[in-house]
N, C-alpha and C positions, 0 to 999 in steps of 0.2 A: 439550615443555609449551609447549602454540598460550601466547605471547604476548599475551593476548587481556581488555580493562578490561571487558567486561559483566559488569551486573549482573546483566541477565539473561538465563537461553539463550531460543536458537533454536530453533522447532522446526522444520521441515519443511513447505510449504506449495503444492500449486502445485494451480489453478485461473485465471480466467479476472476480467476485474475490468477496470472504467474509472477513469480517476482523474480527473476533475474540475476545471475552472480553468477556470473562464466563462469568456471566451463555448466552452470547446476541449473535449472530452470526447474520452481520449487511451485504448484496448483497451493494457490492459499483463497481464503473467502475473503472481500471484499466489507469492513466490517464498520467503520465509520470514515467520513470527506467532512475535513474545515479547509481553511481558505491558505493552509499554510501546509494540510499532513494530509498522510490516513492513517486504521489503523485496519487492520489486516490479522488476519488466523490461520494461521498455517495448516495443510488435509494433514498431515505426520509430518517427520524430523524432517527443520528446515537446515543448516549448520551456517548458520549467517552471527555475525557478531556488530554491537553496535561497533557506528564508525565507518563501516563495508557502505563501498561505493556499489547501487543496484539503479535498475529498473522495473517498473509497478506496469506489465501493460492489466489494462480492464478487458477484458469480453462480455459481449455480451448475452444473451435467454438459447443464441444459436449458436457460442460458439465463438464467431466470431474478433475479431479486434476490434474494442469501440478510440478504444482514442491511447494508448504512453507515455510514460512518466522516466525521469529523466529521480533518481529518490536517493537517500543515506539515509540512512539506519540510526535512529537516536536514539529510541529507547525498543528492552525486550522482557516481558510481567506475562505472567498468566490468560488478562486478557487479552493477546495476541503481542502483535510488532512492530511499536510507530518510526512512523514513516514522514520524511521531513520530504517539500515535493523540492526541487532544481530546477528544472526545463520540462514544459508539458509537449511529446514532439509538434513537431507545425506538421509534419506530414499529416497526422493522427484523423482518423474520421468521424464522422458527423453522425 
């Protein structure tokens, strides 16, 4: 049995994304998504700390913006950077 205190299931979801922490834009890979957050893997050095307010721009396979969300960095580990989703851009493309 897995000892996981999660309230919401994670769903694997691979996509390229951009983690925005102005003035920096960081290329990341979306690893999984849940009802309230996402886990991303950095594609290089990402100078982000727990508690930082960020935006995550998820890209389509062609590199276009699929949608953008406001996020809060809630954890960092060897598995990646955990982001809590605060709001979704109302003008997100479907």
